[in-house]
N, CA, C and O atoms as a GROMACS GRO file, in nm:
protein
  644
    1UNK      N    1   0.085  -0.117   0.000
    1UNK     CA    2   0.000   0.000   0.000
    1UNK      C    3   0.090   0.124   0.000
    1UNK      O    4   0.173   0.141   0.089
    2UNK      N    5   0.071   0.209  -0.101
    2UNK     CA    6   0.152   0.332  -0.109
    2UNK      C    7   0.101   0.432  -0.006
    2UNK      O    8  -0.017   0.466  -0.001
    3UNK      N    9   0.194   0.480   0.076
    3UNK     CA   10   0.160   0.567   0.188
    3UNK      C   11   0.240   0.697   0.181
    3UNK      O   12   0.358   0.698   0.145
    4UNK      N   13   0.174   0.807   0.216
    4UNK     CA   14   0.242   0.937   0.226
    4UNK      C   15   0.207   1.000   0.360
    4UNK      O   16   0.092   0.998   0.404
    5UNK      N   17   0.308   1.055   0.424
    5UNK     CA   18   0.288   1.139   0.542
    5UNK      C   19   0.300   1.282   0.494
    5UNK      O   20   0.408   1.327   0.455
    6UNK      N   21   0.189   1.352   0.496
    6UNK     CA   22   0.184   1.491   0.448
    6UNK      C   23   0.169   1.579   0.572
    6UNK      O   24   0.070   1.570   0.644
    7UNK      N   25   0.268   1.664   0.594
    7UNK     CA   26   0.270   1.741   0.718
    7UNK      C   27   0.311   1.886   0.693
    7UNK      O   28   0.369   1.920   0.590
    8UNK      N   29   0.280   1.968   0.792
    8UNK     CA   30   0.325   2.108   0.791
    8UNK      C   31   0.386   2.137   0.927
    8UNK      O   32   0.330   2.102   1.031
    9UNK      N   33   0.501   2.201   0.926
    9UNK     CA   34   0.573   2.229   1.049
    9UNK      C   35   0.623   2.372   1.047
    9UNK      O   36   0.651   2.427   0.941
   10UNK      N   37   0.633   2.433   1.162
   10UNK     CA   38   0.688   2.569   1.168
   10UNK      C   39   0.824   2.569   1.235
   10UNK      O   40   0.919   2.630   1.184
   11UNK      N   41   0.835   2.502   1.348
   11UNK     CA   42   0.962   2.500   1.423
   11UNK      C   43   1.022   2.360   1.430
   11UNK      O   44   1.121   2.341   1.501
   12UNK      N   45   0.965   2.263   1.358
   12UNK     CA   46   1.028   2.132   1.347
   12UNK      C   47   0.968   2.019   1.429
   12UNK      O   48   1.007   1.904   1.410
   13UNK      N   49   0.877   2.048   1.520
   13UNK     CA   50   0.819   1.942   1.604
   13UNK      C   51   0.740   1.841   1.520
   13UNK      O   52   0.758   1.720   1.535
   14UNK      N   53   0.654   1.890   1.432
   14UNK     CA   54   0.573   1.800   1.350
   14UNK      C   55   0.661   1.720   1.255
   14UNK      O   56   0.634   1.603   1.228
   15UNK      N   57   0.766   1.782   1.205
   15UNK     CA   58   0.860   1.710   1.119
   15UNK      C   59   0.927   1.597   1.197
   15UNK      O   60   0.938   1.485   1.148
   16UNK      N   61   0.971   1.626   1.317
   16UNK     CA   62   1.034   1.524   1.402
   16UNK      C   63   0.937   1.409   1.428
   16UNK      O   64   0.975   1.292   1.418
   17UNK      N   65   0.814   1.442   1.460
   17UNK     CA   66   0.713   1.338   1.485
   17UNK      C   67   0.683   1.259   1.358
   17UNK      O   68   0.661   1.138   1.364
   18UNK      N   69   0.681   1.326   1.243
   18UNK     CA   70   0.654   1.259   1.116
   18UNK      C   71   0.764   1.157   1.083
   18UNK      O   72   0.734   1.046   1.039
   19UNK      N   73   0.889   1.195   1.106
   19UNK     CA   74   0.999   1.102   1.081
   19UNK      C   75   0.998   0.987   1.180
   19UNK      O   76   1.027   0.873   1.144
   20UNK      N   77   0.965   1.015   1.306
   20UNK     CA   78   0.952   0.909   1.406
   20UNK      C   79   0.843   0.812   1.364
   20UNK      O   80   0.861   0.690   1.370
   21UNK      N   81   0.730   0.865   1.320
   21UNK     CA   82   0.619   0.783   1.272
   21UNK      C   83   0.662   0.699   1.153
   21UNK      O   84   0.634   0.579   1.148
   22UNK      N   85   0.728   0.760   1.057
   22UNK     CA   86   0.772   0.689   0.936
   22UNK      C   87   0.859   0.569   0.972
   22UNK      O   88   0.848   0.463   0.909
   23UNK      N   89   0.945   0.584   1.071
   23UNK     CA   90   1.034   0.475   1.112
   23UNK      C   91   0.960   0.360   1.178
   23UNK      O   92   1.012   0.249   1.185
   24UNK      N   93   0.838   0.384   1.226
   24UNK     CA   94   0.761   0.279   1.293
   24UNK      C   95   0.659   0.212   1.202
   24UNK      O   96   0.593   0.117   1.242
   25UNK      N   97   0.646   0.262   1.080
   25UNK     CA   98   0.549   0.204   0.987
   25UNK      C   99   0.610   0.089   0.909
   25UNK      O  100   0.727   0.093   0.871
   26UNK      N  101   0.529  -0.014   0.884
   26UNK     CA  102   0.576  -0.126   0.802
   26UNK      C  103   0.571  -0.088   0.654
   26UNK      O  104   0.645  -0.144   0.573
   27UNK      N  105   0.484   0.005   0.618
   27UNK     CA  106   0.477   0.055   0.481
   27UNK      C  107   0.578   0.170   0.473
   27UNK      O  108   0.578   0.260   0.558
   28UNK      N  109   0.662   0.169   0.372
   28UNK     CA  110   0.766   0.272   0.359
   28UNK      C  111   0.703   0.399   0.302
   28UNK      O  112   0.678   0.406   0.182
   29UNK      N  113   0.677   0.500   0.387
   29UNK     CA  114   0.603   0.617   0.338
   29UNK      C  115   0.692   0.722   0.272
   29UNK      O  116   0.812   0.731   0.299
   30UNK      N  117   0.629   0.800   0.186
   30UNK     CA  118   0.691   0.921   0.134
   30UNK      C  119   0.658   1.033   0.231
   30UNK      O  120   0.542   1.049   0.270
   31UNK      N  121   0.757   1.110   0.272
   31UNK     CA  122   0.735   1.224   0.361
   31UNK      C  123   0.726   1.351   0.278
   31UNK      O  124   0.815   1.380   0.199
   32UNK      N  125   0.618   1.425   0.297
   32UNK     CA  126   0.594   1.548   0.220
   32UNK      C  127   0.575   1.664   0.317
   32UNK      O  128   0.479   1.666   0.394
   33UNK      N  129   0.667   1.760   0.313
   33UNK     CA  130   0.658   1.880   0.396
   33UNK      C  131   0.589   1.989   0.314
   33UNK      O  132   0.644   2.037   0.215
   34UNK      N  133   0.469   2.027   0.356
   34UNK     CA  134   0.393   2.129   0.282
   34UNK      C  135   0.456   2.267   0.287
   34UNK      O  136   0.414   2.356   0.213
   35UNK      N  137   0.555   2.286   0.371
   35UNK     CA  138   0.626   2.414   0.375
   35UNK      C  139   0.715   2.429   0.251
   35UNK      O  140   0.738   2.540   0.204
   36UNK      N  141   0.763   2.317   0.199
   36UNK     CA  142   0.853   2.322   0.084
   36UNK      C  143   0.789   2.269  -0.044
   36UNK      O  144   0.835   2.301  -0.153
   37UNK      N  145   0.684   2.191  -0.032
   37UNK     CA  146   0.615   2.136  -0.149
   37UNK      C  147   0.466   2.168  -0.135
   37UNK      O  148   0.393   2.097  -0.066
   38UNK      N  149   0.423   2.272  -0.201
   38UNK     CA  150   0.285   2.320  -0.185
   38UNK      C  151   0.183   2.231  -0.256
   38UNK      O  152   0.074   2.207  -0.203
   39UNK      N  153   0.218   2.181  -0.374
   39UNK     CA  154   0.126   2.096  -0.449
   39UNK      C  155   0.181   1.955  -0.459
   39UNK      O  156   0.298   1.934  -0.492
   40UNK      N  157   0.095   1.860  -0.429
   40UNK     CA  158   0.134   1.720  -0.438
   40UNK      C  159   0.021   1.643  -0.503
   40UNK      O  160  -0.097   1.664  -0.472
   41UNK      N  161   0.057   1.553  -0.594
   41UNK     CA  162  -0.042   1.464  -0.654
   41UNK      C  163  -0.056   1.344  -0.562
   41UNK      O  164   0.020   1.248  -0.570
   42UNK      N  165  -0.154   1.350  -0.474
   42UNK     CA  166  -0.170   1.243  -0.375
   42UNK      C  167  -0.258   1.130  -0.427
   42UNK      O  168  -0.283   1.034  -0.355
   43UNK      N  169  -0.307   1.141  -0.551
   43UNK     CA  170  -0.395   1.036  -0.605
   43UNK      C  171  -0.322   0.903  -0.619
   43UNK      O  172  -0.386   0.798  -0.622
   44UNK      N  173  -0.190   0.906  -0.628
   44UNK     CA  174  -0.112   0.783  -0.642
   44UNK      C  175  -0.099   0.705  -0.511
   44UNK      O  176  -0.050   0.592  -0.511
   45UNK      N  177  -0.143   0.764  -0.400
   45UNK     CA  178  -0.127   0.701  -0.270
   45UNK      C  179  -0.258   0.639  -0.222
   45UNK      O  180  -0.367   0.693  -0.244
   46UNK      N  181  -0.246   0.523  -0.156
   46UNK     CA  182  -0.362   0.454  -0.101
   46UNK      C  183  -0.394   0.504   0.039
   46UNK      O  184  -0.510   0.504   0.081
   47UNK      N  185  -0.292   0.548   0.111
   47UNK     CA  186  -0.306   0.589   0.250
   47UNK      C  187  -0.235   0.722   0.271
   47UNK      O  188  -0.118   0.737   0.237
   48UNK      N  189  -0.307   0.818   0.328
   48UNK     CA  190  -0.251   0.951   0.354
   48UNK      C  191  -0.257   0.978   0.504
   48UNK      O  192  -0.362   0.967   0.566
   49UNK      N  193  -0.143   1.013   0.561
   49UNK     CA  194  -0.136   1.050   0.701
   49UNK      C  195  -0.109   1.200   0.706
   49UNK      O  196  -0.004   1.246   0.662
   50UNK      N  197  -0.204   1.275   0.760
   50UNK     CA  198  -0.197   1.421   0.760
   50UNK      C  199  -0.169   1.471   0.900
   50UNK      O  200  -0.237   1.434   0.995
   51UNK      N  201  -0.068   1.557   0.912
   51UNK     CA  202  -0.033   1.608   1.044
   51UNK      C  203   0.012   1.752   1.042
   51UNK      O  204   0.067   1.802   0.944
   52UNK      N  205  -0.014   1.818   1.153
   52UNK     CA  206   0.026   1.957   1.167
   52UNK      C  207   0.038   1.995   1.313
   52UNK      O  208   0.018   1.913   1.403
   53UNK      N  209   0.069   2.121   1.334
   53UNK     CA  210   0.088   2.170   1.470
   53UNK      C  211  -0.001   2.291   1.495
   53UNK      O  212  -0.052   2.355   1.402
   54UNK      N  213  -0.018   2.321   1.622
   54UNK     CA  214  -0.101   2.434   1.664
   54UNK      C  215  -0.010   2.552   1.700
   54UNK      O  216   0.087   2.538   1.773
   55UNK      N  217  -0.045   2.668   1.645
   55UNK     CA  218   0.022   2.794   1.680
   55UNK      C  219  -0.087   2.897   1.705
   55UNK      O  220  -0.173   2.920   1.620
   56UNK      N  221  -0.083   2.958   1.820
   56UNK     CA  222  -0.184   3.058   1.860
   56UNK      C  223  -0.325   3.000   1.846
   56UNK      O  224  -0.418   3.071   1.806
   57UNK      N  225  -0.339   2.873   1.878
   57UNK     CA  226  -0.470   2.809   1.878
   57UNK      C  227  -0.518   2.760   1.744
   57UNK      O  228  -0.629   2.706   1.735
   58UNK      N  229  -0.439   2.776   1.638
   58UNK     CA  230  -0.481   2.739   1.503
   58UNK      C  231  -0.385   2.639   1.442
   58UNK      O  232  -0.265   2.638   1.472
   59UNK      N  233  -0.439   2.553   1.354
   59UNK     CA  234  -0.357   2.457   1.281
   59UNK      C  235  -0.270   2.533   1.182
   59UNK      O  236  -0.306   2.642   1.137
   60UNK      N  237  -0.156   2.477   1.148
   60UNK     CA  238  -0.065   2.536   1.051
   60UNK      C  239  -0.141   2.572   0.923
   60UNK      O  240  -0.216   2.490   0.870
   61UNK      N  241  -0.121   2.694   0.873
   61UNK     CA  242  -0.198   2.744   0.759
   61UNK      C  243  -0.177   2.662   0.632
   61UNK      O  244  -0.271   2.648   0.553
   62UNK      N  245  -0.057   2.609   0.610
   62UNK     CA  246  -0.034   2.531   0.488
   62UNK      C  247  -0.110   2.400   0.489
   62UNK      O  248  -0.159   2.356   0.385
   63UNK      N  249  -0.122   2.336   0.605
   63UNK     CA  250  -0.201   2.214   0.614
   63UNK      C  251  -0.349   2.246   0.597
   63UNK      O  252  -0.421   2.174   0.529
   64UNK      N  253  -0.393   2.355   0.658
   64UNK     CA  254  -0.534   2.394   0.645
   64UNK      C  255  -0.569   2.420   0.499
   64UNK      O  256  -0.673   2.374   0.451
   65UNK      N  257  -0.484   2.492   0.428
   65UNK     CA  258  -0.508   2.520   0.286
   65UNK      C  259  -0.514   2.390   0.206
   65UNK      O  260  -0.601   2.373   0.121
   66UNK      N  261  -0.421   2.298   0.234
   66UNK     CA  262  -0.417   2.170   0.163
   66UNK      C  263  -0.547   2.093   0.186
   66UNK      O  264  -0.607   2.042   0.091
   67UNK      N  265  -0.590   2.085   0.311
   67UNK     CA  266  -0.713   2.011   0.343
   67UNK      C  267  -0.834   2.078   0.281
   67UNK      O  268  -0.918   2.011   0.220
   68UNK      N  269  -0.845   2.210   0.295
   68UNK     CA  270  -0.960   2.282   0.239
   68UNK      C  271  -0.968   2.264   0.088
   68UNK      O  272  -1.076   2.243   0.033
   69UNK      N  273  -0.855   2.272   0.021
   69UNK     CA  274  -0.850   2.260  -0.125
   69UNK      C  275  -0.887   2.118  -0.172
   69UNK      O  276  -0.947   2.102  -0.278
   70UNK      N  277  -0.850   2.017  -0.094
   70UNK     CA  278  -0.862   1.878  -0.139
   70UNK      C  279  -0.962   1.794  -0.059
   70UNK      O  280  -0.963   1.672  -0.072
   71UNK      N  281  -1.044   1.857   0.023
   71UNK     CA  282  -1.131   1.782   0.114
   71UNK      C  283  -1.216   1.678   0.043
   71UNK      O  284  -1.228   1.565   0.091
   72UNK      N  285  -1.276   1.713  -0.069
   72UNK     CA  286  -1.365   1.618  -0.139
   72UNK      C  287  -1.292   1.492  -0.183
   72UNK      O  288  -1.351   1.384  -0.183
   73UNK      N  289  -1.164   1.504  -0.221
   73UNK     CA  290  -1.087   1.386  -0.259
   73UNK      C  291  -1.034   1.313  -0.135
   73UNK      O  292  -1.026   1.190  -0.134
   74UNK      N  293  -0.997   1.388  -0.033
   74UNK     CA  294  -0.940   1.327   0.088
   74UNK      C  295  -1.039   1.236   0.159
   74UNK      O  296  -1.001   1.132   0.211
   75UNK      N  297  -1.167   1.275   0.162
   75UNK     CA  298  -1.265   1.193   0.234
   75UNK      C  299  -1.293   1.061   0.162
   75UNK      O  300  -1.357   0.972   0.219
   76UNK      N  301  -1.246   1.047   0.039
   76UNK     CA  302  -1.261   0.921  -0.035
   76UNK      C  303  -1.140   0.830  -0.018
   76UNK      O  304  -1.140   0.716  -0.066
   77UNK      N  305  -1.037   0.879   0.050
   77UNK     CA  306  -0.912   0.804   0.070
   77UNK      C  307  -0.909   0.743   0.209
   77UNK      O  308  -0.987   0.780   0.297
   78UNK      N  309  -0.816   0.650   0.229
   78UNK     CA  310  -0.783   0.605   0.364
   78UNK      C  311  -0.691   0.711   0.422
   78UNK      O  312  -0.585   0.740   0.367
   79UNK      N  313  -0.732   0.768   0.535
   79UNK     CA  314  -0.653   0.874   0.597
   79UNK      C  315  -0.634   0.848   0.746
   79UNK      O  316  -0.715   0.784   0.812
   80UNK      N  317  -0.524   0.901   0.795
   80UNK     CA  318  -0.497   0.908   0.938
   80UNK      C  319  -0.464   1.053   0.968
   80UNK      O  320  -0.406   1.123   0.885
   81UNK      N  321  -0.501   1.100   1.087
   81UNK     CA  322  -0.480   1.240   1.124
   81UNK      C  323  -0.403   1.248   1.254
   81UNK      O  324  -0.431   1.175   1.349
   82UNK      N  325  -0.304   1.337   1.257
   82UNK     CA  326  -0.232   1.358   1.383
   82UNK      C  327  -0.202   1.506   1.403
   82UNK      O  328  -0.190   1.584   1.309
   83UNK      N  329  -0.191   1.541   1.532
   83UNK     CA  330  -0.172   1.680   1.569
   83UNK      C  331  -0.064   1.690   1.676
   83UNK      O  332  -0.058   1.609   1.768
   84UNK      N  333   0.021   1.789   1.661
   84UNK     CA  334   0.121   1.822   1.763
   84UNK      C  335   0.074   1.949   1.833
   84UNK      O  336   0.052   2.052   1.770
   85UNK      N  337   0.058   1.940   1.964
   85UNK     CA  338   0.016   2.056   2.042
   85UNK      C  339   0.062   2.038   2.186
   85UNK      O  340   0.084   1.926   2.232
   86UNK      N  341   0.075   2.148   2.256
   86UNK     CA  342   0.122   2.143   2.395
   86UNK      C  343   0.010   2.119   2.495
   86UNK      O  344   0.036   2.089   2.611
   87UNK      N  345  -0.113   2.132   2.451
   87UNK     CA  346  -0.226   2.107   2.541
   87UNK      C  347  -0.240   1.957   2.565
   87UNK      O  348  -0.187   1.876   2.490
   88UNK      N  349  -0.312   1.923   2.671
   88UNK     CA  350  -0.336   1.783   2.705
   88UNK      C  351  -0.484   1.762   2.730
   88UNK      O  352  -0.559   1.858   2.747
   89UNK      N  353  -0.526   1.637   2.731
   89UNK     CA  354  -0.663   1.602   2.767
   89UNK      C  355  -0.768   1.665   2.677
   89UNK      O  356  -0.754   1.666   2.555
   90UNK      N  357  -0.873   1.718   2.740
   90UNK     CA  358  -0.986   1.774   2.666
   90UNK      C  359  -0.945   1.893   2.579
   90UNK      O  360  -0.999   1.910   2.470
   91UNK      N  361  -0.852   1.975   2.627
   91UNK     CA  362  -0.808   2.091   2.547
   91UNK      C  363  -0.738   2.045   2.420
   91UNK      O  364  -0.757   2.104   2.313
   92UNK      N  365  -0.657   1.941   2.430
   92UNK     CA  366  -0.589   1.887   2.312
   92UNK      C  367  -0.692   1.830   2.215
   92UNK      O  368  -0.682   1.850   2.094
   93UNK      N  369  -0.791   1.758   2.267
   93UNK     CA  370  -0.896   1.701   2.182
   93UNK      C  371  -0.976   1.811   2.113
   93UNK      O  372  -1.013   1.798   1.996
   94UNK      N  373  -1.001   1.918   2.185
   94UNK     CA  374  -1.072   2.033   2.127
   94UNK      C  375  -0.990   2.095   2.014
   94UNK      O  376  -1.045   2.130   1.910
   95UNK      N  377  -0.859   2.109   2.034
   95UNK     CA  378  -0.773   2.162   1.928
   95UNK      C  379  -0.772   2.069   1.808
   95UNK      O  380  -0.773   2.115   1.693
   96UNK      N  381  -0.770   1.938   1.833
   96UNK     CA  382  -0.774   1.840   1.724
   96UNK      C  383  -0.903   1.858   1.644
   96UNK      O  384  -0.900   1.864   1.521
   97UNK      N  385  -1.015   1.866   1.714
   97UNK     CA  386  -1.145   1.880   1.647
   97UNK      C  387  -1.154   2.011   1.568
   97UNK      O  388  -1.216   2.015   1.462
   98UNK      N  389  -1.093   2.117   1.619
   98UNK     CA  390  -1.092   2.244   1.548
   98UNK      C  391  -0.996   2.244   1.430
   98UNK      O  392  -1.015   2.318   1.333
   99UNK      N  393  -0.893   2.162   1.438
   99UNK     CA  394  -0.790   2.159   1.334
   99UNK      C  395  -0.835   2.085   1.208
   99UNK      O  396  -0.801   2.125   1.097
  100UNK      N  397  -0.913   1.978   1.227
  100UNK     CA  398  -0.953   1.894   1.114
  100UNK      C  399  -1.104   1.898   1.097
  100UNK      O  400  -1.178   1.886   1.195
  101UNK      N  401  -1.152   1.915   0.972
  101UNK     CA  402  -1.297   1.919   0.948
  101UNK      C  403  -1.364   1.788   0.993
  101UNK      O  404  -1.305   1.680   0.986
  102UNK      N  405  -1.487   1.801   1.038
  102UNK     CA  406  -1.562   1.684   1.087
  102UNK      C  407  -1.571   1.574   0.982
  102UNK      O  408  -1.558   1.456   1.014
  103UNK      N  409  -1.594   1.612   0.855
  103UNK     CA  410  -1.606   1.511   0.749
  103UNK      C  411  -1.479   1.426   0.740
  103UNK      O  412  -1.487   1.305   0.715
  104UNK      N  413  -1.364   1.488   0.760
  104UNK     CA  414  -1.237   1.417   0.753
  104UNK      C  415  -1.215   1.334   0.880
  104UNK      O  416  -1.170   1.219   0.872
  105UNK      N  417  -1.245   1.390   0.994
  105UNK     CA  418  -1.233   1.315   1.120
  105UNK      C  419  -1.320   1.190   1.118
  105UNK      O  420  -1.280   1.085   1.170
  106UNK      N  421  -1.438   1.200   1.058
  106UNK     CA  422  -1.531   1.087   1.056
  106UNK      C  423  -1.481   0.969   0.974
  106UNK      O  424  -1.518   0.855   1.002
  107UNK      N  425  -1.398   0.994   0.874
  107UNK     CA  426  -1.348   0.884   0.789
  107UNK      C  427  -1.207   0.841   0.826
  107UNK      O  428  -1.154   0.745   0.769
  108UNK      N  429  -1.145   0.909   0.920
  108UNK     CA  430  -1.006   0.878   0.958
  108UNK      C  431  -0.996   0.738   1.018
  108UNK      O  432  -1.075   0.700   1.105
  109UNK      N  433  -0.898   0.662   0.971
  109UNK     CA  434  -0.872   0.526   1.021
  109UNK      C  435  -0.796   0.530   1.153
  109UNK      O  436  -0.804   0.435   1.231
  110UNK      N  437  -0.724   0.638   1.178
  110UNK     CA  438  -0.649   0.655   1.303
  110UNK      C  439  -0.638   0.804   1.332
  110UNK      O  440  -0.631   0.887   1.241
  111UNK      N  441  -0.637   0.836   1.461
  111UNK     CA  442  -0.623   0.975   1.505
  111UNK      C  443  -0.520   0.978   1.617
  111UNK      O  444  -0.522   0.893   1.706
  112UNK      N  445  -0.431   1.078   1.612
  112UNK     CA  446  -0.328   1.084   1.714
  112UNK      C  447  -0.299   1.224   1.764
  112UNK      O  448  -0.300   1.321   1.688
  113UNK      N  449  -0.275   1.232   1.893
  113UNK     CA  450  -0.227   1.355   1.957
  113UNK      C  451  -0.086   1.325   2.005
  113UNK      O  452  -0.066   1.244   2.095
  114UNK      N  453   0.012   1.389   1.944
  114UNK     CA  454   0.153   1.354   1.964
  114UNK      C  455   0.227   1.444   2.061
  114UNK      O  456   0.350   1.438   2.068
  115UNK      N  457   0.156   1.527   2.135
  115UNK     CA  458   0.226   1.621   2.224
  115UNK      C  459   0.286   1.733   2.141
  115UNK      O  460   0.246   1.756   2.027
  116UNK      N  461   0.382   1.803   2.198
  116UNK     CA  462   0.440   1.915   2.126
  116UNK      C  463   0.569   1.962   2.188
  116UNK      O  464   0.624   1.898   2.277
  117UNK      N  465   0.617   2.075   2.138
  117UNK     CA  466   0.743   2.130   2.188
  117UNK      C  467   0.744   2.281   2.166
  117UNK      O  468   0.684   2.333   2.072
  118UNK      N  469   0.812   2.349   2.254
  118UNK     CA  470   0.847   2.490   2.235
  118UNK      C  471   0.998   2.493   2.218
  118UNK      O  472   1.072   2.469   2.314
  119UNK      N  473   1.045   2.523   2.098
  119UNK     CA  474   1.188   2.528   2.070
  119UNK      C  475   1.229   2.674   2.055
  119UNK      O  476   1.217   2.733   1.948
  120UNK      N  477   1.278   2.732   2.164
  120UNK     CA  478   1.313   2.875   2.166
  120UNK      C  479   1.420   2.910   2.063
  120UNK      O  480   1.423   3.022   2.013
  121UNK      N  481   1.509   2.816   2.031
  121UNK     CA  482   1.615   2.844   1.935
  121UNK      C  483   1.560   2.870   1.795
  121UNK      O  484   1.625   2.937   1.714
  122UNK      N  485   1.442   2.818   1.766
  122UNK     CA  486   1.383   2.835   1.633
  122UNK      C  487   1.275   2.943   1.629
  122UNK      O  488   1.215   2.967   1.525
  123UNK      N  489   1.250   3.007   1.743
  123UNK     CA  490   1.147   3.111   1.751
  123UNK      C  491   1.209   3.250   1.737
  123UNK      O  492   1.324   3.273   1.774
  124UNK      N  493   1.128   3.342   1.683
  124UNK     CA  494   1.173   3.481   1.680
  124UNK      C  495   1.143   3.547   1.816
  124UNK      O  496   1.079   3.487   1.902
  125UNK      N  497   1.190   3.668   1.833
  125UNK     CA  498   1.175   3.739   1.960
  125UNK      C  499   1.028   3.749   2.002
  125UNK      O  500   0.994   3.724   2.118
  126UNK      N  501   0.942   3.784   1.908
  126UNK     CA  502   0.800   3.801   1.936
  126UNK      C  503   0.737   3.670   1.983
  126UNK      O  504   0.662   3.668   2.081
  127UNK      N  505   0.768   3.559   1.913
  127UNK     CA  506   0.714   3.428   1.952
  127UNK      C  507   0.760   3.388   2.093
  127UNK      O  508   0.681   3.340   2.174
  128UNK      N  509   0.888   3.410   2.120
  128UNK     CA  510   0.940   3.378   2.254
  128UNK      C  511   0.869   3.458   2.362
  128UNK      O  512   0.832   3.403   2.466
  129UNK      N  513   0.849   3.587   2.336
  129UNK     CA  514   0.784   3.674   2.435
  129UNK      C  515   0.642   3.626   2.464
  129UNK      O  516   0.599   3.624   2.580
  130UNK      N  517   0.569   3.589   2.360
  130UNK     CA  518   0.432   3.540   2.378
  130UNK      C  519   0.430   3.410   2.459
  130UNK      O  520   0.352   3.396   2.552
  131UNK      N  521   0.517   3.316   2.423
  131UNK     CA  522   0.523   3.187   2.493
  131UNK      C  523   0.560   3.209   2.640
  131UNK      O  524   0.500   3.148   2.729
  132UNK      N  525   0.657   3.294   2.664
  132UNK     CA  526   0.698   3.321   2.802
  132UNK      C  527   0.582   3.376   2.884
  132UNK      O  528   0.562   3.339   2.999
  133UNK      N  529   0.505   3.466   2.822
  133UNK     CA  530   0.394   3.530   2.894
  133UNK      C  531   0.275   3.434   2.911
  133UNK      O  532   0.223   3.419   3.022
  134UNK      N  533   0.233   3.370   2.804
  134UNK     CA  534   0.112   3.287   2.808
  134UNK      C  535   0.137   3.152   2.875
  134UNK      O  536   0.059   3.110   2.960
  135UNK      N  537   0.245   3.084   2.837
  135UNK     CA  538   0.271   2.949   2.889
  135UNK      C  539   0.358   2.951   3.014
  135UNK      O  540   0.377   2.848   3.079
  136UNK      N  541   0.411   3.068   3.048
  136UNK     CA  542   0.496   3.081   3.167
  136UNK      C  543   0.616   2.986   3.159
  136UNK      O  544   0.652   2.920   3.256
  137UNK      N  545   0.677   2.982   3.040
  137UNK     CA  546   0.793   2.896   3.015
  137UNK      C  547   0.910   2.986   2.976
  137UNK      O  548   0.893   3.078   2.898
  138UNK      N  549   1.027   2.958   3.031
  138UNK     CA  550   1.144   3.043   3.009
  138UNK      C  551   1.248   2.982   2.915
  138UNK      O  552   1.340   3.050   2.871
  139UNK      N  553   1.232   2.853   2.883
  139UNK     CA  554   1.329   2.786   2.797
  139UNK      C  555   1.261   2.678   2.714
  139UNK      O  556   1.145   2.645   2.738
  140UNK      N  557   1.333   2.624   2.618
  140UNK     CA  558   1.278   2.520   2.532
  140UNK      C  559   1.230   2.402   2.616
  140UNK      O  560   1.290   2.366   2.717
  141UNK      N  561   1.120   2.342   2.570
  141UNK     CA  562   1.065   2.226   2.638
  141UNK      C  563   1.002   2.133   2.533
  141UNK      O  564   0.941   2.180   2.437
  142UNK      N  565   1.017   2.003   2.552
  142UNK     CA  566   0.957   1.904   2.463
  142UNK      C  567   0.866   1.812   2.542
  142UNK      O  568   0.906   1.755   2.644
  143UNK      N  569   0.743   1.799   2.494
  143UNK     CA  570   0.647   1.707   2.553
  143UNK      C  571   0.596   1.612   2.446
  143UNK      O  572   0.478   1.575   2.445
  144UNK      N  573   0.686   1.571   2.355
  144UNK     CA  574   0.646   1.478   2.250
  144UNK      C  575   0.610   1.345   2.314
  144UNK      O  576   0.683   1.293   2.398
  145UNK      N  577   0.495   1.291   2.274
  145UNK     CA  578   0.442   1.167   2.330
  145UNK      C  579   0.476   1.051   2.236
  145UNK      O  580   0.399   1.018   2.145
  146UNK      N  581   0.591   0.990   2.258
  146UNK     CA  582   0.638   0.883   2.170
  146UNK      C  583   0.549   0.759   2.179
  146UNK      O  584   0.538   0.685   2.082
  147UNK      N  585   0.486   0.736   2.294
  147UNK     CA  586   0.392   0.623   2.306
  147UNK      C  587   0.272   0.644   2.216
  147UNK      O  588   0.222   0.549   2.155
  148UNK      N  589   0.225   0.767   2.207
  148UNK     CA  590   0.112   0.798   2.120
  148UNK      C  591   0.150   0.778   1.974
  148UNK      O  592   0.069   0.730   1.894
  149UNK      N  593   0.271   0.815   1.938
  149UNK     CA  594   0.318   0.794   1.800
  149UNK      C  595   0.322   0.645   1.770
  149UNK      O  596   0.279   0.602   1.663
  150UNK      N  597   0.374   0.566   1.863
  150UNK     CA  598   0.381   0.420   1.845
  150UNK      C  599   0.243   0.358   1.834
  150UNK      O  600   0.220   0.270   1.750
  151UNK      N  601   0.151   0.403   1.916
  151UNK     CA  602   0.014   0.352   1.912
  151UNK      C  603  -0.053   0.385   1.779
  151UNK      O  604  -0.122   0.301   1.720
  152UNK      N  605  -0.033   0.508   1.732
  152UNK     CA  606  -0.086   0.550   1.602
  152UNK      C  607  -0.027   0.464   1.491
  152UNK      O  608  -0.099   0.418   1.402
  153UNK      N  609   0.104   0.442   1.496
  153UNK     CA  610   0.172   0.360   1.395
  153UNK      C  611   0.115   0.218   1.396
  153UNK      O  612   0.095   0.159   1.289
  154UNK      N  613   0.090   0.162   1.513
  154UNK     CA  614   0.032   0.027   1.522
  154UNK      C  615  -0.104   0.021   1.455
  154UNK      O  616  -0.135  -0.074   1.383
  155UNK      N  617  -0.187   0.124   1.478
  155UNK     CA  618  -0.318   0.129   1.412
  155UNK      C  619  -0.302   0.135   1.261
  155UNK      O  620  -0.373   0.065   1.188
  156UNK      N  621  -0.210   0.217   1.215
  156UNK     CA  622  -0.187   0.231   1.070
  156UNK      C  623  -0.136   0.100   1.011
  156UNK      O  624  -0.178   0.061   0.903
  157UNK      N  625  -0.046   0.034   1.082
  157UNK     CA  626   0.012  -0.092   1.031
  157UNK      C  627  -0.092  -0.202   1.018
  157UNK      O  628  -0.069  -0.299   0.945
  158UNK      N  629  -0.204  -0.190   1.084
  158UNK     CA  630  -0.310  -0.292   1.076
  158UNK      C  631  -0.409  -0.266   0.962
  158UNK      O  632  -0.495  -0.350   0.936
  159UNK      N  633  -0.398  -0.153   0.896
  159UNK     CA  634  -0.490  -0.121   0.786
  159UNK      C  635  -0.458  -0.211   0.667
  159UNK      O  636  -0.343  -0.222   0.624
  160UNK      N  637  -0.561  -0.274   0.616
  160UNK     CA  638  -0.546  -0.363   0.500
  160UNK      C  639  -0.570  -0.284   0.372
  160UNK      O  640  -0.637  -0.181   0.370
  161UNK      N  641  -0.512  -0.336   0.264
  161UNK     CA  642  -0.528  -0.269   0.134
  161UNK      C  643  -0.669  -0.278   0.083
  161UNK      O  644  -0.700  -0.227  -0.025
   0.00000   0.00000   0.00000
């Protein structure tokens, strides 16, 4: 089964999670970063894994544009959805639901919340100031949930052609 992991990242957390996921899949996926490749012919793939991160409460704009543009075709495919965010529990689930349209969530074969990270080295001054004020964090922190990535990969590995 031809598989693609299509993701959008701003500071690298979603990319890191995408590569971790790719290493755990039995199907050798193509990794597509929407930051560098805006248009992709995904019709050649049987399984699409879509992932992004939350910034200021919103999903990455490049992933949102991709989903909005291709929603009618995406809901006819086998898809998995994952989100990187620093929230946990109900707040993380709420961000997931806001990030992906209901029609897409309803057909998803797997859904994952992979945690997140604040990487101060990759943030500009303004981003750092906001994070320091809102999240009360003074330095880089990673809360990537590797167990969640493994669990998501296991679900994906069980999908039949």
